[in-house]
NUKOL-580445 format. One record per residue (C-alpha): residue number from 1; residue in three letters; chain; x negated, y negated, z negated. Coordinates in steps of 0.25 Angstrom, whole numbers, plus 2048, in hexadecimal, padded with zeros to 3 digits. Example, Ala and Ser with C-alpha at 12.3 -4.5 7.8 and 13.67 -1.06 7.14 Angstrom:
// NUKOL-580445
{r 1,'ALA','A',{7CF,812,7E1}};
{r 2,'SER','A',{7C9,804,7E3}};
END
This chain:
// NUKOL-580445
{r 1,'MET','A',{DC7,1E5,9FD}};
{r 2,'THR','A',{DCE,1E4,A0A}};
{r 3,'PRO','A',{DDA,1EE,A0B}};
{r 4,'VAL','A',{DDA,1F8,A13}};
{r 5,'VAL','A',{DE3,1F8,A20}};
{r 6,'PRO','A',{DF0,1FF,A1E}};
{r 7,'HIS','A',{DF1,20C,A26}};
{r 8,'ARG','A',{DFA,218,A27}};
{r 9,'THR','A',{DF1,223,A22}};
{r 10,'VAL','A',{DEF,226,A12}};
{r 11,'ALA','A',{DE1,229,A0F}};
{r 12,'ARG','A',{DDE,236,A07}};
{r 13,'PRO','A',{DDF,234,9F8}};
{r 14,'ALA','A',{DD1,233,9F1}};
{r 15,'ALA','A',{DCD,23C,9E6}};
{r 16,'ARG','A',{DD3,23A,9D9}};
{r 17,'ARG','A',{DCB,22F,9D0}};
{r 18,'ALA','A',{DCD,22A,9C3}};
{r 19,'PRO','A',{DD6,21D,9C4}};
{r 20,'SER','A',{DCD,210,9C2}};
{r 21,'ARG','A',{DD1,203,9BF}};
{r 22,'GLY','A',{DD1,1FF,9CE}};
{r 23,'ALA','A',{DDB,20A,9D1}};
{r 24,'ALA','A',{DE3,206,9C6}};
{r 25,'THR','A',{DE6,1F9,9CD}};
{r 26,'VAL','A',{DE8,1FF,9DA}};
{r 27,'ALA','A',{DF4,206,9D3}};
{r 28,'ALA','A',{DF8,1FA,9CC}};
{r 29,'VAL','A',{DF8,1F2,9D7}};
{r 30,'ALA','A',{E00,1FE,9E0}};
{r 31,'ALA','A',{E0A,1FE,9D6}};
{r 32,'ALA','A',{E0E,1EF,9D6}};
{r 33,'ILE','A',{E0E,1F1,9E6}};
{r 34,'ALA','A',{E16,1FB,9E5}};
{r 35,'ALA','A',{E22,1F3,9DD}};
{r 36,'MET','A',{E1E,1E6,9E6}};
{r 37,'THR','A',{E21,1EF,9F1}};
{r 38,'ALA','A',{E2E,1F4,9EC}};
{r 39,'ASP','A',{E33,1E5,9EB}};
{r 40,'ALA','A',{E2E,1E2,9F9}};
{r 41,'ARG','A',{E35,1ED,9FE}};
{r 42,'ALA','A',{E43,1EB,9F5}};
{r 43,'GLN','A',{E43,1DC,9FB}};
{r 44,'GLY','A',{E3E,1DE,A07}};
{r 45,'ALA','A',{E4A,1DF,A10}};
{r 46,'ALA','A',{E51,1D1,A08}};
{r 47,'ALA','A',{E43,1CB,A0C}};
{r 48,'GLY','A',{E44,1CE,A1B}};
{r 49,'THR','A',{E4F,1C4,A1D}};
{r 50,'ALA','A',{E47,1B7,A16}};
{r 51,'PRO','A',{E38,1BA,A1A}};
{r 52,'LEU','A',{E2E,1B3,A10}};
{r 53,'PRO','A',{E28,1A7,A16}};
{r 54,'VAL','A',{E19,1A7,A17}};
{r 55,'ALA','A',{E11,19A,A16}};
{r 56,'ILE','A',{E05,19C,A20}};
{r 57,'ILE','A',{DF9,192,A19}};
{r 58,'ASP','A',{DEE,190,A23}};
{r 59,'LEU','A',{DE2,18A,A1D}};
{r 60,'ARG','A',{DDA,18E,A27}};
{r 61,'PRO','A',{DCE,184,A2D}};
{r 62,'GLY','A',{DCC,181,A3B}};
{r 63,'ASP','A',{DD3,17A,A47}};
{r 64,'PRO','A',{DE1,178,A44}};
{r 65,'ALA','A',{DE5,17C,A53}};
{r 66,'ALA','A',{DDD,189,A52}};
{r 67,'LEU','A',{DE4,18C,A44}};
{r 68,'ARG','A',{DF2,188,A49}};
{r 69,'GLU','A',{DF1,193,A55}};
{r 70,'THR','A',{DEF,19D,A4A}};
{r 71,'ARG','A',{DF9,19A,A40}};
{r 72,'ALA','A',{E05,1A0,A49}};
{r 73,'PRO','A',{DFF,1AF,A49}};
{r 74,'LEU','A',{DFE,1AD,A39}};
{r 75,'ALA','A',{E0D,1A9,A39}};
{r 76,'ASP','A',{E11,1B5,A43}};
{r 77,'ALA','A',{E09,1BE,A3A}};
{r 78,'VAL','A',{E10,1BA,A2D}};
{r 79,'ALA','A',{E1E,1BB,A35}};
{r 80,'ALA','A',{E1A,1CA,A38}};
{r 81,'VAL','A',{E1A,1CD,A28}};
{r 82,'PRO','A',{E29,1D2,A26}};
{r 83,'GLY','A',{E31,1C8,A1C}};
{r 84,'THR','A',{E27,1BC,A1E}};
{r 85,'SER','A',{E27,1B1,A26}};
{r 86,'PRO','A',{E1D,1A5,A28}};
{r 87,'ILE','A',{E20,197,A26}};
{r 88,'ARG','A',{E22,193,A35}};
{r 89,'ASP','A',{E29,184,A32}};
{r 90,'PRO','A',{E1F,17C,A3A}};
{r 91,'ALA','A',{E1E,171,A32}};
{r 92,'LEU','A',{E1B,17C,A25}};
{r 93,'ALA','A',{E12,184,A2E}};
{r 94,'ALA','A',{E0A,178,A31}};
{r 95,'ALA','A',{E09,174,A22}};
{r 96,'LEU','A',{E04,181,A1E}};
{r 97,'ALA','A',{DF9,180,A29}};
{r 98,'GLY','A',{DF5,173,A25}};
{r 99,'ASP','A',{DF9,16C,A32}};
{r 100,'ALA','A',{E01,161,A34}};
{r 101,'VAL','A',{E11,164,A31}};
{r 102,'ASP','A',{E18,159,A3A}};
{r 103,'ALA','A',{E1E,15E,A47}};
{r 104,'ALA','A',{E16,156,A4F}};
{r 105,'ALA','A',{E09,15A,A4A}};
{r 106,'ARG','A',{E0C,168,A4E}};
{r 107,'GLN','A',{E11,165,A5A}};
{r 108,'ALA','A',{E03,15D,A5C}};
{r 109,'ALA','A',{DFB,168,A58}};
{r 110,'ALA','A',{E03,172,A62}};
{r 111,'ALA','A',{E02,168,A6D}};
{r 112,'LEU','A',{DF2,166,A6B}};
{r 113,'ASP','A',{DEF,174,A6A}};
{r 114,'ARG','A',{DF6,176,A77}};
{r 115,'ALA','A',{DEF,16B,A7D}};
{r 116,'ARG','A',{DE2,16F,A79}};
{r 117,'THR','A',{DE4,17E,A7E}};
{r 118,'ALA','A',{DE9,179,A8C}};
{r 119,'PHE','A',{DDE,170,A8E}};
{r 120,'GLY','A',{DD5,17B,A8A}};
{r 121,'ALA','A',{DDC,183,A95}};
{r 122,'LEU','A',{DDA,179,A9E}};
{r 123,'ASP','A',{DEA,177,AA0}};
{r 124,'CYS','A',{DEC,168,A9F}};
{r 125,'ALA','A',{DFA,169,AA2}};
{r 126,'ALA','A',{DFC,170,A96}};
{r 127,'ALA','A',{DF2,168,A8E}};
{r 128,'ALA','A',{DF7,159,A92}};
{r 129,'ALA','A',{E05,15F,A8F}};
{r 130,'ALA','A',{E03,164,A81}};
{r 131,'ALA','A',{DF9,158,A7F}};
{r 132,'ASP','A',{E05,14F,A82}};
{r 133,'ARG','A',{E0D,155,A78}};
{r 134,'ALA','A',{E01,154,A6D}};
{r 135,'VAL','A',{E00,146,A6F}};
{r 136,'LEU','A',{E0F,144,A6D}};
{r 137,'ALA','A',{E0F,14D,A5F}};
{r 138,'LEU','A',{E01,145,A5A}};
{r 139,'ALA','A',{E07,137,A5E}};
{r 140,'ALA','A',{E12,13C,A55}};
{r 141,'ARG','A',{E0A,13F,A4A}};
{r 142,'GLN','A',{E00,134,A4B}};
{r 143,'ALA','A',{E0E,12B,A49}};
{r 144,'ALA','A',{E0E,133,A3B}};
{r 145,'GLY','A',{E01,12E,A38}};
{r 146,'ASP','A',{DF8,13B,A3B}};
{r 147,'ASP','A',{DEC,138,A41}};
{r 148,'VAL','A',{DEC,141,A4F}};
{r 149,'ARG','A',{DE2,138,A56}};
{r 150,'ALA','A',{DD9,143,A59}};
{r 151,'GLU','A',{DE4,14C,A5E}};
{r 152,'LEU','A',{DEA,140,A65}};
{r 153,'ILE','A',{DDD,13F,A6C}};
{r 154,'GLN','A',{DDB,14E,A6F}};
{r 155,'ALA','A',{DEB,14F,A75}};
{r 156,'TYR','A',{DE8,143,A7E}};
{r 157,'SER','A',{DD9,149,A83}};
{r 158,'TYR','A',{DE0,154,A88}};
{r 159,'ALA','A',{DEB,14D,A8D}};
{r 160,'LEU','A',{DE1,142,A95}};
{r 161,'SER','A',{DD9,14E,A99}};
{r 162,'CYS','A',{DE5,154,AA1}};
{r 163,'ALA','A',{DEB,147,AA6}};
{r 164,'GLY','A',{DE5,149,AB4}};
{r 165,'ASP','A',{DE9,140,ABE}};
{r 166,'ASP','A',{DF3,139,AB6}};
{r 167,'ASP','A',{DEC,12B,AB4}};
{r 168,'ALA','A',{DF7,125,AAD}};
{r 169,'ARG','A',{DF8,12F,AA2}};
{r 170,'GLY','A',{DE9,130,AA0}};
{r 171,'HIS','A',{DE7,121,A9E}};
{r 172,'ALA','A',{DF3,122,A94}};
{r 173,'LEU','A',{DEC,12D,A8E}};
{r 174,'ALA','A',{DDE,127,A8D}};
{r 175,'ALA','A',{DE4,11B,A87}};
{r 176,'ARG','A',{DEB,122,A7B}};
{r 177,'LEU','A',{DDD,12A,A7A}};
{r 178,'ARG','A',{DD6,11C,A79}};
{r 179,'GLY','A',{DDF,117,A6F}};
{r 180,'LEU','A',{DDC,125,A67}};
{r 181,'GLY','A',{DCE,120,A68}};
{r 182,'ALA','A',{DCA,12B,A70}};
{r 183,'ASP','A',{DC1,124,A7A}};
{r 184,'PRO','A',{DBC,12D,A81}};
{r 185,'PRO','A',{DC6,138,A7B}};
{r 186,'PRO','A',{DBF,146,A77}};
{r 187,'GLY','A',{DC1,150,A81}};
{r 188,'VAL','A',{DC6,147,A8D}};
{r 189,'PRO','A',{DBB,149,A99}};
{r 190,'ALA','A',{DB3,13C,A9B}};
{r 191,'HIS','A',{DB9,13B,AAA}};
{r 192,'VAL','A',{DC6,13D,AA6}};
{r 193,'TRP','A',{DC5,134,A9B}};
{r 194,'ALA','A',{DBD,128,AA5}};
{r 195,'ARG','A',{DCA,128,AAE}};
{r 196,'TYR','A',{DD3,121,AA3}};
{r 197,'PRO','A',{DCA,114,A9F}};
{r 198,'GLN','A',{DD0,10C,A95}};
{r 199,'VAL','A',{DDA,102,A9B}};
{r 200,'ASP','A',{DE5,0F7,A95}};
{r 201,'ALA','A',{DF0,0FF,A97}};
{r 202,'THR','A',{DFA,0F2,A96}};
{r 203,'SER','A',{DF2,0E9,AA1}};
{r 204,'ASN','A',{DFB,0ED,AAC}};
{r 205,'ASN','A',{E06,0F3,AA6}};
{r 206,'PHE','A',{E13,0EC,AA1}};
{r 207,'ALA','A',{E17,0F0,A92}};
{r 208,'VAL','A',{E23,0F8,A8F}};
{r 209,'PRO','A',{E2C,0F7,A82}};
{r 210,'VAL','A',{E2F,103,A7C}};
{r 211,'SER','A',{E38,103,A70}};
{r 212,'ILE','A',{E33,110,A67}};
{r 213,'ALA','A',{E3E,114,A5E}};
{r 214,'THR','A',{E3F,11F,A54}};
{r 215,'ALA','A',{E49,128,A4C}};
{r 216,'PRO','A',{E48,125,A41}};
{r 217,'ALA','A',{E43,116,A42}};
{r 218,'GLY','A',{E36,111,A3B}};
{r 219,'ALA','A',{E2C,11C,A41}};
{r 220,'THR','A',{E20,118,A44}};
{r 221,'VAL','A',{E1D,118,A53}};
{r 222,'TYR','A',{E10,11A,A5B}};
{r 223,'VAL','A',{E0E,116,A69}};
{r 224,'ASP','A',{E01,11C,A70}};
{r 225,'HIS','A',{DFC,120,A62}};
{r 226,'VAL','A',{DFE,112,A5D}};
{r 227,'VAL','A',{E07,10D,A52}};
{r 228,'ALA','A',{E12,105,A59}};
{r 229,'GLY','A',{E19,101,A4C}};
{r 230,'ALA','A',{E27,107,A46}};
{r 231,'SER','A',{E32,10B,A4D}};
{r 232,'PRO','A',{E3B,105,A53}};
{r 233,'VAL','A',{E2E,0FE,A5B}};
{r 234,'THR','A',{E2D,0F9,A6A}};
{r 235,'VAL','A',{E1F,0F9,A70}};
{r 236,'TYR','A',{E1A,0F6,A7D}};
{r 237,'LEU','A',{E13,0FF,A86}};
{r 238,'PRO','A',{E0D,100,A94}};
{r 239,'GLU','A',{E11,10B,A9F}};
{r 240,'GLY','A',{E0D,117,A9C}};
{r 241,'GLU','A',{E0D,123,A93}};
{r 242,'HIS','A',{E0E,120,A84}};
{r 243,'VAL','A',{E0F,127,A78}};
{r 244,'VAL','A',{E1A,124,A6C}};
{r 245,'ALA','A',{E1B,12B,A5F}};
{r 246,'ALA','A',{E22,128,A52}};
{r 247,'ALA','A',{E21,12D,A43}};
{r 248,'GLY','A',{E29,12C,A36}};
{r 249,'PRO','A',{E2E,132,A2B}};
{r 250,'ALA','A',{E38,13B,A34}};
{r 251,'GLY','A',{E2D,13F,A3D}};
{r 252,'THR','A',{E25,13B,A49}};
{r 253,'ALA','A',{E28,13B,A58}};
{r 254,'ALA','A',{E22,139,A64}};
{r 255,'THR','A',{E23,137,A74}};
{r 256,'ALA','A',{E1D,133,A7F}};
{r 257,'LEU','A',{E21,127,A87}};
{r 258,'THR','A',{E1F,122,A96}};
{r 259,'VAL','A',{E21,114,A98}};
{r 260,'ARG','A',{E24,10F,AA7}};
{r 261,'GLY','A',{E29,103,AAC}};
{r 262,'ARG','A',{E2C,0F7,AA4}};
{r 263,'ALA','A',{E3B,0FA,A9E}};
{r 264,'PRO','A',{E3B,0FB,A8E}};
{r 265,'MET','A',{E3B,109,A88}};
{r 266,'GLU','A',{E40,10F,A7D}};
{r 267,'VAL','A',{E39,11B,A74}};
{r 268,'SER','A',{E41,122,A69}};
{r 269,'LEU','A',{E3B,12D,A61}};
{r 270,'SER','A',{E42,135,A57}};
{r 271,'LEU','A',{E39,139,A4C}};
{r 272,'ALA','A',{E38,149,A46}};
{r 273,'GLY','A',{E2F,152,A41}};
{r 274,'ALA','A',{E2C,14D,A33}};
{r 275,'PRO','A',{E25,157,A2B}};
{r 276,'PRO','A',{E2C,15E,A1F}};
{r 277,'PRO','A',{E26,159,A12}};
{r 278,'ARG','A',{E22,167,A0D}};
{r 279,'ALA','A',{E1B,16A,A19}};
{r 280,'LEU','A',{E13,15D,A16}};
{r 281,'ALA','A',{E10,161,A09}};
{r 282,'VAL','A',{E0C,170,A0D}};
{r 283,'ARG','A',{E03,16B,A19}};
{r 284,'ASP','A',{DFC,161,A0E}};
{r 285,'TRP','A',{DF8,16D,A05}};
{r 286,'VAL','A',{DF3,176,A10}};
{r 287,'ALA','A',{DEA,16A,A15}};
{r 288,'ALA','A',{DE5,168,A06}};
{r 289,'TRP','A',{DE1,178,A06}};
{r 290,'ARG','A',{DDC,177,A15}};
{r 291,'THR','A',{DD3,16B,A11}};
{r 292,'GLY','A',{DD1,16C,A04}};
{r 293,'ASP','A',{DC7,179,A05}};
{r 294,'ARG','A',{DD0,181,9FC}};
{r 295,'GLU','A',{DDA,18B,9FA}};
{r 296,'PRO','A',{DE9,189,9F6}};
{r 297,'THR','A',{DEC,18C,9E7}};
{r 298,'PRO','A',{DF6,196,9E3}};
{r 299,'ARG','A',{DFF,18A,9DE}};
{r 300,'GLU','A',{DFC,183,9E9}};
{r 301,'LEU','A',{E02,18E,9F3}};
{r 302,'HIS','A',{E0D,191,9EC}};
{r 303,'GLN','A',{E12,182,9EC}};
{r 304,'LEU','A',{E0F,184,9FB}};
{r 305,'LEU','A',{E18,190,9FD}};
{r 306,'ASP','A',{E22,189,9F5}};
{r 307,'ALA','A',{E22,17E,9FD}};
{r 308,'VAL','A',{E25,185,A0A}};
{r 309,'GLY','A',{E2D,190,A04}};
{r 310,'ALA','A',{E25,19D,A06}};
{r 311,'ARG','A',{E20,1A6,9FD}};
{r 312,'ILE','A',{E15,1AA,A04}};
{r 313,'ALA','A',{E09,1A2,A08}};
{r 314,'VAL','A',{DFD,1A8,A12}};
{r 315,'LEU','A',{DEF,1A0,A11}};
{r 316,'VAL','A',{DE8,1A1,A1F}};
{r 317,'THR','A',{DDA,19D,A1A}};
{r 318,'ALA','A',{DCB,19F,A22}};
{r 319,'ALA','A',{DBE,1A2,A1B}};
{r 320,'PRO','A',{DB5,196,A1E}};
{r 321,'ALA','A',{DA9,19F,A21}};
{r 322,'THR','A',{DAF,1AA,A29}};
{r 323,'GLY','A',{DBC,1A5,A2E}};
{r 324,'VAL','A',{DC2,1B1,A2A}};
{r 325,'VAL','A',{DD2,1AD,A29}};
{r 326,'ARG','A',{DDA,1B4,A1C}};
{r 327,'VAL','A',{DE8,1B4,A17}};
{r 328,'GLU','A',{DEC,1B3,A0A}};
{r 329,'ALA','A',{DFB,1B5,A05}};
{r 330,'TRP','A',{E00,1AE,9F9}};
{r 331,'ALA','A',{E0E,1AE,9F4}};
{r 332,'ALA','A',{E16,1A6,9EA}};
{r 333,'PRO','A',{E1C,1B1,9DF}};
{r 334,'PRO','A',{E2B,1AC,9DC}};
{r 335,'PRO','A',{E2F,1A4,9CE}};
{r 336,'PRO','A',{E2C,1A4,9C4}};
{r 337,'ALA','A',{E1E,1A8,9C7}};
{r 338,'ARG','A',{E14,19D,9C7}};
{r 339,'PRO','A',{E14,194,9D3}};
{r 340,'VAL','A',{E07,19A,9DA}};
{r 341,'ALA','A',{E06,1A3,9E5}};
{r 342,'VAL','A',{DFE,1B0,9E6}};
{r 343,'LEU','A',{DF6,1B6,9EE}};
{r 344,'VAL','A',{DFA,1C2,9F4}};
{r 345,'GLY','A',{DF2,1C7,9FF}};
{r 346,'GLY','A',{DE8,1C3,A09}};
{r 347,'GLY','A',{DE0,1C7,A14}};
{r 348,'THR','A',{DDB,1C5,A21}};
{r 349,'ILE','A',{DE2,1BD,A2C}};
{r 350,'ASP','A',{DE6,1CB,A33}};
{r 351,'GLN','A',{DEB,1CF,A25}};
{r 352,'ILE','A',{DF6,1C3,A24}};
{r 353,'ARG','A',{E03,1CD,A26}};
{r 354,'ASP','A',{DFE,1D6,A1B}};
{r 355,'VAL','A',{DFC,1CC,A12}};
{r 356,'VAL','A',{E09,1C4,A14}};
{r 357,'ALA','A',{E10,1D1,A12}};
{r 358,'VAL','A',{E09,1D3,A05}};
{r 359,'ALA','A',{E0E,1C4,A02}};
{r 360,'ARG','A',{E1B,1C8,A06}};
{r 361,'ALA','A',{E1B,1D6,9FD}};
{r 362,'GLN','A',{E16,1CE,9F0}};
{r 363,'VAL','A',{E21,1C1,9F1}};
{r 364,'LEU','A',{E2C,1CD,9F4}};
{r 365,'ALA','A',{E27,1D3,9E8}};
{r 366,'TRP','A',{E27,1C6,9DF}};
{r 367,'ASP','A',{E34,1C3,9E3}};
{r 368,'ARG','A',{E38,1D1,9DD}};
{r 369,'GLY','A',{E32,1D0,9D1}};
{r 370,'GLY','A',{E26,1D8,9D5}};
{r 371,'PRO','A',{E18,1D7,9D1}};
{r 372,'THR','A',{E0D,1CF,9D8}};
{r 373,'VAL','A',{E02,1DA,9DB}};
{r 374,'ALA','A',{DF5,1DA,9D4}};
{r 375,'ALA','A',{DEB,1D1,9D7}};
{r 376,'ALA','A',{DF3,1C9,9E1}};
{r 377,'ALA','A',{DF9,1C2,9D7}};
{r 378,'GLN','A',{DEC,1BA,9D4}};
{r 379,'PRO','A',{DE9,1B0,9DF}};
{r 380,'ARG','A',{DDA,1B3,9E5}};
{r 381,'PRO','A',{DD2,1A7,9E1}};
{r 382,'ALA','A',{DCE,1A0,9ED}};
{r 383,'THR','A',{DBF,1A0,9EA}};
{r 384,'ASP','A',{DBF,1AE,9E6}};
{r 385,'ARG','A',{DBD,1B7,9F3}};
{r 386,'ARG','A',{DB9,1C3,9EC}};
{r 387,'ALA','A',{DC7,1C5,9E7}};
{r 388,'ALA','A',{DCC,1C7,9F5}};
{r 389,'LYS','A',{DC9,1D5,9F5}};
{r 390,'ALA','A',{DD1,1D7,9E8}};
{r 391,'TRP','A',{DDD,1CF,9ED}};
{r 392,'TRP','A',{DDD,1D5,9FA}};
{r 393,'MET','A',{DDE,1E3,9F5}};
{r 394,'TYR','A',{DEB,1DF,9EF}};
{r 395,'ALA','A',{DF0,1D9,9F8}};
{r 396,'ALA','A',{DED,1E4,A03}};
{r 397,'ILE','A',{DF5,1ED,9F8}};
{r 398,'GLY','A',{E01,1E3,9F9}};
{r 399,'GLY','A',{E02,1E5,A07}};
{r 400,'ALA','A',{E08,1F2,A05}};
{r 401,'VAL','A',{E14,1EB,9FE}};
{r 402,'ALA','A',{E18,1E5,A0D}};
{r 403,'VAL','A',{E19,1F4,A11}};
{r 404,'ALA','A',{E25,1FB,A0A}};
{r 405,'ALA','A',{E1F,20A,A0C}};
{r 406,'ALA','A',{E11,207,A0A}};
{r 407,'VAL','A',{E08,210,A01}};
{r 408,'ILE','A',{DFC,20A,9FA}};
{r 409,'VAL','A',{DF1,213,9F6}};
{r 410,'GLY','A',{DE5,20F,9EE}};
{r 411,'SER','A',{DD9,217,9EC}};
{r 412,'GLN','A',{DCC,213,9E3}};
{r 413,'LEU','A',{DBE,214,9EA}};
{r 414,'SER','A',{DB6,211,9DF}};
{r 415,'GLY','A',{DB7,20A,9D3}};
{r 416,'ASP','A',{DC1,1FF,9D4}};
{r 417,'THR','A',{DC0,1FE,9E3}};
{r 418,'GLN','A',{DCE,202,9E9}};
{r 419,'VAL','A',{DD3,204,9F7}};
{r 420,'VAL','A',{DE2,200,9F9}};
{r 421,'ARG','A',{DE8,206,A05}};
{r 422,'ILE','A',{DF5,202,A0A}};
{r 423,'VAL','A',{DFB,20E,A11}};
{r 424,'TYR','A',{E07,20E,A1A}};
{r 425,'PRO','A',{E0E,21D,A1C}};
END
């Protein structure tokens, strides 16, 4: 049953009726809520100095770029709940969305999104600059072993389309696109591509020796998206623009290099940004849930919460048929409880703040020795959508715990059907 939106008026009492089993259930839940509210109120001040971390797990299908744009508002909504804080560590936040967790991947995604937006707005200067940033970040990912050919082609296509009258730059970009197997590249107008026929870049150019070193040494080095060897390594490059990237256990690095004249050159790259192991593990979990067409189990959610150091997980899902986005809050009870997460609330995406407030109140109550509220103690089966009404009713009641002065009013309609209303004085 969808909960009645909290308001500031109290309905007139209904005519007195004999209590039914349903009314007794509401009374029992209200009693549990009263105890839970007292615990939450007693601990609220202390908890204010140490907000409860909340893991936002995004399991929605769709375009990765479009989904990324919606995650910041979700995190802001969680942060608006007093006493909670979303996990904002970049690597862990990306892992919880099933995205790549290294710094280069995040930089590449952001730059490519910016290039796409600017190109669509016919802002070639901004599109070209963002595309260049994306190329460097993607080159670092390629050196680390990621298959980013499609993203590189997209970034280079934006850059080439905006090259204008810079023929030297245009030829260099076209050569890299051909090296990636894009001939012609998608998205580049035919008349633009025709300006840059394939040529032998070394036919009239002196090859300049370029020594490439990395810190630490031994990293895999790529030049213009082709493996050059392990650092330190010397390559011979023609005059013009080039991209040098490297990757190793310490992380990745990439830089743009312009070769002019005939003097030998040196390039030094400092590797950084290796993703933390726990972020890699979380990413693998979430990626498996996204691609495996199944919801995580309560035990798996407890393991994930333990790995990221949080007590509350918010699952964001979308119904395949309707696209309606919903959120569920799962919480990890303290030891010696069984190591399984408990479903404590849920609702539409617009109700995320209320859902998180319910979860926080439940965690505080547990930590003070309080109860688990009624049906929230039993996780809703992923396949039993009929159970949604029952657990939502109790989640709505539990929302009162987040407000110290809330009054819970339950009125029987017929048989075992109740209206549960949270009234704020």
